[in-house]
N, C-alpha and C positions, 0 to 999 in steps of 0.2 A: 536592268541597266540603271545606274544612278547618274544624276545630272545635278551639278551645283551651280546655281546662279548667285554670284557673289556681289555684295555691295550694291544692291538694287533698291530702288524706291518702290516699296510695296503699297499699293492702293487696294485694300483687301476686299472691297465689294460691300462692306457693311455700312459705309458712310463715315467710318472712323478716319481720323487724320492719317495722312501718309507717314511712313516710317522707313528708315534704312534697315536693311536686313540681308542676311544670307538665307537662301531657300534651297533645300535639298529635296530633289525628286527621286523617288525610288519606285520602279514599276509604274503602277497607275496612280499612285498617290503622292501627296506632299508629305514627305517623311519628317522633315524638321524645319523650323524657322528659328533663327537666332540672330543676335546682333551682327552687324557687318564685320566680315573678315574674322569670324570666330569659329566657323565650322571646320572640321577636319577636311583636308583637301585630298581625300582618298576616293573621290567620285571618278567614274569612268569618263565623264566629260565636264568641262568647265566653261561657263559663260560669264563674261565680265559684264555686269549689269550697270556700271557707272553711267549716269546720265539718262538711264532708261527707267520706265515704269513697268512693274509686273502687276497685272490685274487678273481677276478671273476671266475665263473665256466669255465672250459676249453671247447672250441668249436671245435668239430671234423669236419674239413672241408671235410673229405672224409671217409664216413662211409658206411658199407654194412650191416646195421642193419634193413633193410627194412621189413624183415619178422621176424627176431629174437626178435624185440621189442614186437611182439605179441605172439610168441611161447615160449619165456623165459622171462616173464615180469619182473622178478627181475633185469635183465640186469646188473648183478654184474660186468662183465668184464669192462664196461664203467664207472659205478658209482665209482668203487673202485679206479680208476685212476683220479677221479675228473672231468669227463666229464659231463656237464649238458645240452649241446645242440649238436645235430648231424645233418649233412647235408646228406640226403638220395637221392636215384635216380641216383646213380653214374654210370659212364662208359657206358652210353647210354643204359643200360638194367635194367629195374625194372618192377614193376607189375601194373603200371597205366601210361597212359590210354591203355585199352585193350578191345578186344572182346574175345569170347570163344577160337577161334583158336590161336590168338596171345598169350593169357594167357597160353595156354597149351605149346606152343613153348618156351616162356620165362621161364616158370617154369622149364622145363627140361634143358634149356640152362644154367641157372645160379644155378642149384641145388648144384654145388660145392661151391657157395658163401653163400647160404642161406638155403640149404636143400630143399626138395620137399615133404612135408608130405602128407600122405593119410588122408582123413577125415577132413582136415582143411576147414573151411568155407570161401571161396574166395568170399565174398558178395559185392565186389565193382567192378567197371569197370573204372570209371573216376578218375581223380586226386582228385577232391573234395570229392568223396566217399571214396577214400583211406585215405585222411586226417581225414575224419569223423571217419573212423574205428580206426585210431590211438587214437582218443579221446574217444573211447569206446571199450577197449579190451573185450574179451569174458567173463572175470570174473567180469565185471562191474566196474573195477577200472580205473586207468589211466596208461599211459605209464611211464616208469621210468625216461626218459630224455625228454627234449624238442626236437622237430624234425622239420626241414625244408626240402623241397623237390625240386628236379630238374626234369623237364620233360625229360625223357630219349629218345634221338633222335633215337637210334636203335629200341626201342620199337615202337615209332611213325612210323618209316619207315615200320616195320613189319605190323602194323595195317593198313596202307594205301596200301602197295605194296606187302605184304607177305615177306617171308624170301629169296626170289630169288635174284640173282645177275643180275640186269638190270638197265639201265639208267632211272632216273626219268623224266617223262614228265612234261610239264608246269602244267597240271592238277594235277598230283601227288604232285608236290611241293605246289601248292595252297591248296590242301587238308591237307598236313602236316602242313602248316602254320596255318590253321584253328584249327587243333587239338592242336598245341602248344599254340596258343592264348587262347583257352578255358582252357587248363591246367594252364596257368599262371593266367587267370582271376579267376580260382578256388583256387588259393593260392600258386602255385609254384613260386620259386624265380628266375628261369632261366632254362637253358637247358644243359644237359650233352651229351657227345658222347664217344663211345668206338671205336676208329678207327683202332684197331687191332682185333675187334670182329665183326662177322657178326650178323645182316645185316647192321649195322651202317657204317662199313668200305666200303661198296659199294657206298657210297655217294661221289660225286665229290665236289671239292672246290666250284664250282658255286652253287650247291645244298645247301651246308652248309651255304654259304653266304646269300642266300635268307631266310633260317630259322633264321640265326643270326639277320637279319634285323628286323624280327618280335619280337624276344626276346629283342633287343635293344630298339625298339619303346615302349615296355611295361616297360622299366626300369629294365630289368633283366640282367643277365650275362651268358656268355657261359663258361662251364667247360669241356674242352675236355681232354680225354685220347687220345693223338694224334697218328699219323700213325706209329711212330717208336721211341722207346727208345734205339735202337741199330744202325743198318746201316741207314745212312741218318737222324739221330736224329735231327741235327741242321736244316736241310731243313724242317723236320716235324714241329719243333717249329716255324720256319719262316712262314710256311703256316698258322698256327693258329694266329700268330701276324698279318699277312697280312689280315686275315679275320676281326679281330678287327679294324684294321686301316681303312679298306675299308667300313665297315658297321656301325662303331660307337658303336658296341656292346661291353660292358666291357668284359674282358677276365680273367678267373681264370684257370691257368694251373694245371691240376691234377697230383699228385705225380710227380713233375717236377724233374726227375732224368736224369742222363746220364749213361747208363748201357752198359754192354758187353765190351769186350777187346778193341774195336776200340774207345771207349769213355773214357778210363781211363785218368784222369787228365784234362779233357776238360770242366769242369764246367765254367771256366772263359769265354769261347767262348759263352756259352749260356747266361751268365749274361751280357755280352757285347751286345748281341742281344736285350735283354730285356731293358737294360739301354738306348740304342739308341731309342727304341720305346717310352719309358717313356719320354725322352727328347722331343719327337715329340708330346706328349700329349695323347698317347695311354694309356688307363686305364687297367693296368695289376696287378694281384696278382697271387700267386701260393701257393701250399702246398707241403710238403714232410713228410715222416716218417723217424725216426732216426735209420734206420737199413740198412743193405746191401742187403739181399735177397728181392725179390718181391714175390708176390703171385698171382696166377691166376688159370685157369682151364687147365687141360691137353689137352683138345680139342682145346684150343686157339693156340697150337703149329701147328695145321694143316694149310695148305694153304687155303686162303679164298674160292677158287673155290670148295674145298672139303667139305666145310660147307654150301654151298648154298642149300636152300630149307628146312633147319631145321635138326633136329636130325635124323629122320628116313632116310632121303636122305643121310646124312653123314654116317650112319651105313651101308647102302647098298654099298656105295663106298668102305668102309673099308673091306667089305666081298668079293668084286670082286678082284681077283688076279691081273689083269692088271691095274686096277685103283689104287690098293694099291701100286704097284710098282711105278707108277707115283707120288704118294704121298711121297714115300720113297725118290725119287730123289729130290723132292722139299725140304724135311725136312733135308736130310743128305748131299746133294751135292750142291744145288743151294742157299738154304736159303729160308725159308717160310715167306711170308708176315705176317702170324699170329705170327711168332716168330721174328718179328721186322727185317725181312730181313736177319737174321743171321742163320747159320747152327746150328741145335740143338746139344748141348753138353749134352750128356745123364748123365754125372756125376754132372750136375748142376740142374737137374730136380728131385725134391724130392716129393714123394707122401705125401700130408698132410691130405687128407680125401677122403672117398669113399661113394657111395650110397649103393653099393652091399657089404654087410658085409662079404661075403666070401673072399673079397679082403682086409679086414682090416689089415691083417698081413703085408701088404706092407707099411703102414703108417710109416713115418720116414726114409724110404729107397729111394735111388735114382733109376732111371731107370737102370743105369749102375750096381748098386749093385744087383738089382733083377735079371738082365740078367746074371750076373756072377754066382749068387747062383743057378740059374735054368738051366744054360748051354744053354741059348738062345741068339740070337742076340738082341741088345737093341731095334731096330725098331719093331721086332716081339713082344716083351714085351709091348712096347708102344701101338701098335694096339690091342693086346689082352686085355689090361686093358680098353681101350676105348670101345671095344665091350662089354666086360663083365659088365662094369659100365654104359653103355648107355651114354657115354660122360659126366658123372656126377662127374668125379674125380677132386679134388682140388690138387694143387701143390704149392711148394715153388720153386722159380727160383733164384739160387745163382749167381747173375751177377752184383752186385753193387760194388762201389768203395768208400772207406772212405773219400778220399780227396774231391770227388765230393759232398758227403753228407754234409761235414762240410762247404764247400764254399757256397753252395746254402742256407743252413739254416740261415746264417747271413745276407742275402740280405734284403733290405728294403721292398720288396714285400712279404716276406715269412710268411706263416701261417702253423699251424700243422694239419696234416690229418693222421689218423691211417691206412686207407685202410684196416681196420681189418676184417678178415674173422673169424666168431665166431663158425663155425661148423668144423667137421672133427676130426680125431683121434689125429693129431698133427698139429694144426693150427699155423700160424705165431704168435710169442709172441707179435707182435705189437698191436694185438687186446686187450691185457691186459696192455701193458707197455709203449705205445708211449709217453704220456704226462709226467709221472714221469721220463722217460729217458731223455727227454729234460732238465728237471729241475735238475736232479741228476747228470747225466753223462756229458752232454754237457755244462751246466751252472756252477754247483758247482765244478765238478772235472776238467774239461778242461778249463773253463773260456772263452768259445767262445762268450758268451753273458752275460751281467749282468742279475741279477734277474729281474729287471724292464723290460729290453728288452725282455727277454724270456716270461714273463707273457703277455706283449703286443702282441707278436707274436701269443700267444695261446688264446687270449681273445678279446682285444679291436680292433685289426686289422681285424680278421675275422668277428666280429660283424658289423664293418663298411661295409665290402664287402656284407654281407647279408642284410644290412640296417635294422638291428634289432632295434626296438624301445625300448629304456630304458633298454638295456641289454649290457653286455660286459664290464662294468666298475663298480667299487665300488663307487657309488654316491647316494646321497639322491634321493629318488623317483624311483630308478632303481630296476629291479627285483632282488630279493634275491637269485640269482643263484651264489653260493659262494663255495669256497674251503678253508679250514683251514688246513695248513700243516706245518711241521717242515722243514725249509730250510736246516738244517744240516743232516737230515736223509732221506729225500724223495728220493726214487729210484725205478727203475723197478726191480721186482723179477722174472718176467716171463722169461723163457729161451727157447731155441729151444728144449731142452730135456723135459722140464716141462713147457709148455707154459701157462697153466691156473693158474697162480699165481697172487694174488692181489698185488698191489704196497705197499711199506712200506713208512711210514712217513706222511700219509694222515689221519688226525684226524676226520674232519667233512666234509660232502658234503651236501649242501642245494640246493634243486631244487624248485624254486618258494616259498622259505621260509620254506620249510619242510625238516627236516633232513633225508636224504636217507642213509647217513653214519654217525654214532655217536660213538665217541671214537674208531674209526677204525673198527667198525662193522656195517654190514648192518642192517637197522631198518625194512626193508620190506615196508616202505612207498614209494608210487609212486605218484609223483606230476607233472610229465611232461605233455606237451600238444603239439599238432601240431601248429607250427608257420606259419601263412598264410600271404602271400603278398596280400594286398588289395590296392585300389586306395588311401586310407588314410594312408597307411604304414603297417608295419608288426604287427602281434599280440602283443599287449602291455600287460605288467603285470597288474593284477587287484588289 
């Protein structure tokens, strides 16, 4: 089927100035681009593009849709904001590669990110098998967006060493390298870490360096959630940059923020660190979301020693009065490494979702509010919820700073990543609003970036990091992953009170040439696919 978008303003994703054009789509590709009102009008469908912008589809460089792409195949949260490609396998924890015990542990550990449904057919174990499953959802259709995958270092460590806190031997490291190599040979684009999440955070710098060497040799990149976004944040960033410098592995800094009180106004120090490394030839990119609160799991606030051995061992420690008191001291007095070395501030930790529906009343309330309402100490509420929800609780963490968000988003290495959690009673609105918020609030209203710059941050630059073949720009022969939007009205409508609201101002979204959003409404069409890294390059449009 051919579609002609006529007299439209093309912002092509390269950063080049906008231009007026006719754009002809045929099958999965952009067949032709020509001057306005010059193409033959023999297409099967016509779209009047006057007053609208045509850009590449947005690339979400930090997505947690690993399971939701299969469980909620319409995937309206992402399509409605113009996302056509997502990068999965984030923060060192996802569902491949696994064996039975590892899968069981990971499922429970990240239930707050992706849910943990009973009766779901977990019919894969390796990375290649997971990507195969994305290409054949249960209903026989296709996934809604394209998806690339990172080998999750924490999952790999659990597969090789279990969930215990111990030093990796040379044999352990060799086995982990083999697992990572196989995952990349089966299609992954790199490796992620979650270094405030167990078991990934148990890895030493030396261990991570050996794994990065393998990733770099295969042409991939390392995407770490590093050891702290709070106390010692700059030192944690420096560790990651040092790994890239020493191993030659390209680096992509995940949700590169500077949070908590000690980092207010310190974005310039981070950017100086990055600029120095760039000048030395280190290959660095980063992503951020355009909001102040973060989102994680309530169990992440625990000290790492308390989470060793997996969920059951953690619950046993929480039940033991003596061990629970030791946990309290770490969390409330000294600062937990799981909480970025910072003492937990109970009025910043807001429940966003639970597994145990008897706790659903807590969604949208902070630990401090729940404690005040119930006449309990906040730490007792914290541990009671963890026990009742088997560590499956999701939270928002209100610890960001606007001046840092603005400074980092205009940097030359910046890309957009929603870090969106799609489950829970009151999830973070970034899952529905990240990309229109960049274009509406920060580009149009505040003028921090031009329209061309903003689109480049969200399309062409991430496509280059992922080494996507013929994607990420509006060019002839490229995939017809496209967004048609009104630059005067595009905005995020999702709020913290009402987070599941689609964006405004987005008229059409095409995934591989198929309209997933048409005239602002979902069509039900699903045309995405797994994008696999191969020796010849990434999956190309057909």
